[in-house]
C-alpha positions as CSV (number, residue, x, y, z in Angstrom):
1,X,-17.8,4.5,-45.7
2,X,-17.8,5.4,-42.0
3,X,-16.9,8.8,-40.5
4,X,-13.7,7.4,-39.2
5,X,-12.5,5.9,-42.4
6,X,-13.5,9.1,-44.3
7,X,-11.3,11.1,-41.9
8,X,-8.4,8.7,-42.2
9,X,-8.7,8.8,-46.0
10,X,-8.7,12.6,-46.0
11,X,-5.7,12.5,-43.6
12,X,-3.8,10.4,-46.1
13,X,-4.7,12.6,-49.0
14,X,-3.8,15.8,-47.0
15,X,-0.3,14.4,-46.2
16,X,0.4,14.0,-49.9
17,X,-1.4,17.2,-51.1
18,X,0.5,19.6,-48.9
19,X,-0.8,22.8,-47.1
20,X,-4.0,23.2,-49.0
21,X,-5.8,20.3,-47.4
22,X,-8.5,21.1,-44.8
23,X,-8.5,19.4,-41.4
24,X,-11.7,18.8,-39.5
25,X,-12.4,21.3,-36.7
26,X,-11.4,20.6,-33.1
27,X,-15.0,19.9,-32.0
28,X,-15.5,17.5,-34.9
29,X,-12.3,15.6,-34.0
30,X,-13.4,15.4,-30.4
31,X,-16.8,14.1,-31.5
32,X,-15.1,11.5,-33.8
33,X,-12.9,10.4,-30.9
34,X,-15.9,10.0,-28.6
35,X,-17.8,7.9,-31.2
36,X,-14.8,5.7,-31.7
37,X,-14.3,5.2,-27.9
38,X,-18.0,4.2,-27.5
39,X,-17.7,1.9,-30.5
40,X,-14.7,0.1,-29.0
41,X,-16.2,-0.1,-25.5
42,X,-19.2,-1.9,-27.1
43,X,-16.8,-4.6,-28.3
44,X,-15.5,-5.3,-24.8
45,X,-16.5,-8.5,-23.1
46,X,-17.4,-7.3,-19.6
47,X,-17.0,-9.7,-16.6
48,X,-20.1,-11.1,-15.0
49,X,-20.9,-10.0,-11.4
50,X,-19.5,-13.3,-10.0
51,X,-16.2,-12.9,-12.0
52,X,-16.0,-9.3,-10.8
53,X,-16.4,-10.3,-7.2
54,X,-13.9,-13.1,-7.6
55,X,-11.3,-10.8,-9.3
56,X,-11.8,-8.1,-6.6
57,X,-11.3,-10.6,-3.7
58,X,-8.2,-12.1,-5.3
59,X,-6.8,-8.6,-5.9
60,X,-7.5,-7.5,-2.3
61,X,-6.0,-10.7,-0.8
62,X,-2.9,-10.4,-3.0
63,X,-2.4,-6.8,-2.0
64,X,-2.9,-7.6,1.7
65,X,-0.4,-10.4,1.4
66,X,2.2,-8.1,-0.2
67,X,1.6,-5.5,2.4
68,X,2.2,-8.0,5.2
69,X,5.3,-9.4,3.4
70,X,6.9,-6.0,3.0
71,X,5.9,-5.0,6.5
72,X,7.6,-8.1,7.9
73,X,10.7,-7.4,5.8
74,X,10.7,-3.8,7.0
75,X,10.4,-4.8,10.6
76,X,13.2,-7.4,10.2
77,X,15.6,-5.0,8.5
78,X,14.8,-2.3,11.1
79,X,15.6,-4.6,14.0
80,X,18.8,-5.8,12.2
81,X,20.0,-2.2,11.5
82,X,19.3,-1.2,15.1
83,X,21.1,-4.3,16.4
84,X,24.2,-3.5,14.2
85,X,24.4,0.2,14.7
86,X,22.3,0.6,17.8
């Protein structure tokens, strides 16, 4: 039985047993959390360098296109408002 499942099991028992159940200390809970985070990060399939470069370029190009689009709309609306209310 792993540390995490032991803690989860004790949490279930403590919920039913009332006030007398003992909870792990704060540093123990932080250590358990960190172990679980590392365990989950080891399961992640990380992108290769080429995928990372491709995704970065696509993201930067998309953001630049959106900035240009919003900039053109802003410029157009500004000119329209000044033309109407001048």
